[in-house]
N, C-alpha and C positions, 0 to 999 in steps of 0.2 A: 504494500500500500504506500502511496506517495502523498506528500503534503507540501503545500506552498507556504513558506514562511518568509517573513521580512528579516528575522534575526532572533537571537537569544541574548538576554541580558542576565548576567550572573550577579548574585548578591544585591539585588534591588531592595530598597526600603520604602519605595513609594507606590508599590503595586499590591499592597496587602501588608499585614503585620509581620514583623521579623524580617530576616534575610530570606529572599525568595529568588528563585530562577524564574524568568519570565520568557515565555514563548510568544513572539509577536506574529500572529497569523497574517498572511497576505491576502488581500481582497476584502472589500467592504461595500455593501450595497447602500449604506445609510447616508454617506456624503454629508455629514454634519458640518454646518458652517462653524469655522473656528477650530476644527479638529486639530489636535496637536500631533497626530500621526498620519498626515495626508499621504506620505510616501507608501503607506500600507493599503491604500484604496484600490489600486490597479490589480485586477485579478490575474493579470499576466506578469506582474512584477515579482520582485523577491527571488527566492531560490526554490526550485522544485527538488525535493529530496525524499528519501525513504523515511518513514516514521521511526524505524529502528535507529537511524542515524541521529534523529532529533533527540531521542531518548538517551543515547550515549553522550550527546553533547551537553546535556544538562549539568554535568559536573556536580553531582550530588555530594555534598560534604556534610559533616556534622553541624556546620553553621546554618545550613539551609533548613528552614522550618516548613516551607511549602513551595508550591509551584503556582504560577499565575498564567492563565491563557488570556492574552490581550489581542489587540488588533491594530488593524483590520477587524474582522468579525469571525471569532472562533466557530460560531454556528454555521457559517458559510461552508465550512469543511467539517461538519459535525461527525461524520463517520471516523475520519482520521483523528479528530480531537478526542472522541470517545475512546478509541484504541489507546491513545497516549494517556488519557485520564485513568483508564483501568490499570495501567502499569505504574503510574504515579501513586495511586492509592495502595498498590501492592508494596510499594517502598515505604509505606507508613507516613506519607506526606499529605498535608491538607492541600486542597485545590480551590483556588478562586478563579472564576471565569467572568470576564468583562464582556458585556453584550450590548449592542445598540438596540436590540429588541427588548420589549418590556416582558416582565414575567408572564403576564397574561398571554402575550403572543407566543412565548416559548412553550408554555404548557398546553396551549390549544393546538399546537402542531404535533400531532402524533404520527403523521404520514411521512415526514422527512426523515430518511434514515440517519440515525445517530442522535437526533434531538433528545429523545427520551433518555437514552443511555447517558449522554453527557450531562443532562440535568441531574439525573440520579447519582452520578459520581461526584458532582461538585459539592463542596461544603458551603461555598458562598457564591452567589451570582450578583454582580453589580450590574443592574439592568438600566435600560433606557438610553436614548440618544443623548449626546452632548448638546445642550441648548445654550448657545452663546449668551443670550440675554439673562440666563439663570446661573452664570458662572459664579463660583464661590470657592476660592482657593483655601479658605479656612476650614473647610470640612475635610476629614481624612478620606483618602482613597477614592474620591469622586471629583469630577470637574464641574458639575452643575447640580443645583439643588433638586432637580427632578429625579436624579439617579438614586437608586436604593441599594443598600447592602442587605441582601436577602439570605437568611439562614435557610438553606435549601432543605435539609433533613426535617426541620421542624415545620416548615411551610408545607411540605408534602404530607407529613403526618397529620397536621391539623386541618388541611384543606383550605388554608388561608395564609396570606403573606405574613411571615414573622421576620421582622427586621432585626438586624444586628445594631445595637447601640453604637454611637461613635466611639471608636477605640482610642 
């Protein structure tokens, strides 16, 4: 299986709590005005590589507390992202997934291969498009106030969105 990525960042502290490895997926349908990752929009950009290679490139060390899938849009490559997510979870790491889709859009899409699997494997989903007029750099791990940090396991269990309080 192949995946198109824009790159990998090691030991990030801005894409979730603790030191994290971040996979930046290539390709995004949202085209948010003011996006800080515009280079990840093009679905033909970045690097096409095997998912096994991405897993090896994560450089998992005792300092890494989790993995973050960012973008582009991870759900645009949901099958490959779910494959990676399953292996990340087997390593005992937590998984944050950033998506320009809302939670409601994500859970209503049961037909797209990989969507359900990726949702179920994620610990936290930061949802919603970046909205430039709602920019707020004082809130942790989000760019605009419409974006939510969703506790996936509790939300699925309770059948309603359970937010993670600001960390």
